C-alpha positions as CSV (number, residue, x, y, z in Angstrom):
1,M,3.1,3.4,-34.2
2,N,5.7,4.3,-31.8
3,S,6.0,7.9,-30.8
4,L,9.4,9.6,-30.9
5,P,11.0,10.2,-27.7
6,E,10.8,13.8,-26.6
7,P,14.1,15.7,-26.1
8,A,15.3,15.5,-22.5
9,G,14.0,18.5,-20.7
10,Q,15.2,20.0,-17.5
11,Q,15.1,17.4,-14.7
12,R,13.3,18.1,-11.6
13,T,15.6,18.3,-8.7
14,K,14.9,19.3,-5.2
15,P,16.6,22.4,-3.9
16,P,19.3,21.6,-1.3
17,L,18.0,21.8,2.3
18,S,19.0,24.6,4.5
19,E,20.8,23.9,7.8
20,A,17.5,24.5,9.7
21,A,15.6,22.0,7.6
22,K,18.4,19.5,8.0
23,S,18.3,20.0,11.8
24,S,14.5,19.7,11.8
25,R,14.6,16.5,9.8
26,S,17.3,15.1,12.1
27,T,15.2,15.9,15.1
28,T,12.2,14.2,13.6
29,H,14.1,11.1,12.7
30,N,15.6,10.9,16.3
31,L,12.1,11.2,17.7
32,F,10.9,8.5,15.4
33,R,13.7,6.2,16.5
34,A,12.9,6.8,20.1
35,F,9.2,6.2,19.4
36,I,9.9,2.9,17.7
37,I,12.2,1.8,20.6
38,T,9.5,2.6,23.2
39,V,6.8,0.7,21.3
40,L,8.9,-2.3,20.7
41,G,10.3,-2.1,24.3
42,A,6.8,-2.1,25.8
43,F,5.9,-5.2,23.7
44,F,9.0,-7.2,24.5
45,V,9.0,-6.3,28.2
46,F,5.5,-7.6,28.5
47,Q,6.5,-10.8,26.7
48,L,9.4,-11.1,29.2
49,D,7.5,-11.3,32.4
50,V,4.1,-10.1,33.5
51,S,5.7,-9.0,36.8
52,Y,7.2,-6.0,34.8
53,L,3.7,-4.8,34.0
54,W,4.6,-1.4,35.6
55,L,7.5,-1.0,33.2
56,T,5.3,-1.9,30.2
57,G,2.8,0.7,31.3
58,I,5.6,3.4,31.5
59,L,7.0,2.5,28.1
60,T,3.5,2.5,26.6
61,A,2.7,5.9,28.1
62,A,6.0,7.2,26.7
63,S,5.3,5.8,23.3
64,F,1.9,7.6,23.3
65,V,3.5,10.9,24.2
66,L,6.3,10.5,21.6
67,G,3.8,9.2,19.0
68,I,1.5,12.2,19.4
69,L,4.4,14.7,19.2
70,L,5.8,12.9,16.2
71,L,2.4,12.8,14.4
72,I,1.9,16.5,14.9
73,R,5.5,17.2,13.8
74,A,5.2,15.0,10.7
75,V,2.0,16.6,9.6
76,R,3.0,20.1,10.3
77,L,6.4,19.9,8.7
78,K,5.3,17.6,5.9
79,E,7.8,14.9,6.7
80,S,8.2,11.7,4.7
81,K,5.3,9.3,4.3
82,L,7.3,6.6,5.9
83,V,7.5,8.6,9.2
84,L,3.8,9.3,9.0
85,V,2.8,5.7,8.3
86,G,5.2,4.4,10.9
87,T,3.9,6.7,13.5
88,I,0.3,5.8,12.9
89,S,1.1,2.1,12.9
90,G,3.1,2.5,16.2
91,L,0.2,4.4,17.8
92,V,-2.2,1.5,16.8
93,V,0.3,-1.0,18.4
94,S,0.4,1.2,21.5
95,L,-3.4,1.3,21.7
96,V,-3.4,-2.5,21.6
97,M,-0.8,-2.6,24.3
98,V,-3.1,-0.5,26.5
99,V,-5.8,-3.1,26.1
100,V,-3.4,-5.9,26.9
101,I,-2.0,-4.0,30.0
102,L,-5.6,-3.5,31.3
103,A,-6.5,-7.2,30.8
104,A,-3.2,-8.3,32.4
105,S,-3.7,-6.0,35.4
106,V,-7.3,-7.2,35.9
107,F,-6.2,-10.9,35.7
108,F,-2.6,-10.4,37.0
109,D,-2.5,-13.5,39.3
110,E,-3.8,-15.7,36.5
111,F,-1.2,-14.4,34.0
112,R,1.6,-14.8,36.6
113,D,0.6,-18.3,37.4
114,Y,0.3,-19.2,33.8
115,Q,3.8,-17.8,33.0
116,Q,5.3,-19.7,35.9
117,C,3.6,-22.9,34.8
118,I,4.7,-22.6,31.2
119,R,8.3,-22.0,32.2
120,Q,8.4,-25.3,34.0
121,A,6.6,-27.2,31.3
122,I,8.9,-29.3,29.2
123,T,6.4,-31.4,27.2
124,D,3.5,-30.5,25.0
125,Q,1.2,-32.2,27.5
126,A,2.5,-30.1,30.3
127,M,2.0,-26.9,28.3
128,S,-1.5,-28.0,27.4
129,S,-2.3,-28.6,31.1
130,C,-1.0,-25.1,31.9
131,R,-3.4,-23.7,29.2
132,V,-6.3,-25.7,30.6
133,Q,-5.5,-24.5,34.2
134,M,-5.5,-20.9,33.0
135,E,-8.8,-21.3,31.1
136,N,-10.3,-22.8,34.2
137,S,-9.1,-19.9,36.5
138,L,-10.6,-17.2,34.2
139,P,-14.2,-16.2,34.7
140,R,-16.7,-17.6,32.3
141,L,-18.8,-15.5,29.9
142,P,-22.5,-16.1,30.1
């Protein structure tokens, strides 16, 4: 028993945005782009070389500032869910980067030695010995 299709009613359309709303949305999207670039930049700079730990710290701090501003803006202006979810995800990644930066700064010499060793390692056996060397240089948990 199929029901008859109802006559097409008036479609819901969003009213066109004002110039101020378009400008606000554009500003939010530019902030979001800058936030994503700083989060990814912090991650990739750390992967590049542990000697650039200072730059990773600056980029992570900038990502936190941009992320908090963007989160407040997205909630207050009721921006798209994508911006909100992306901002929360980026802030979680930034929080993980803070933990990584703290660990790398505490064990800076060990990380630097490991990176130098792994760059010169050509074979799997050499890479394995670098890993063992780093494990032996880190303090043991009781």
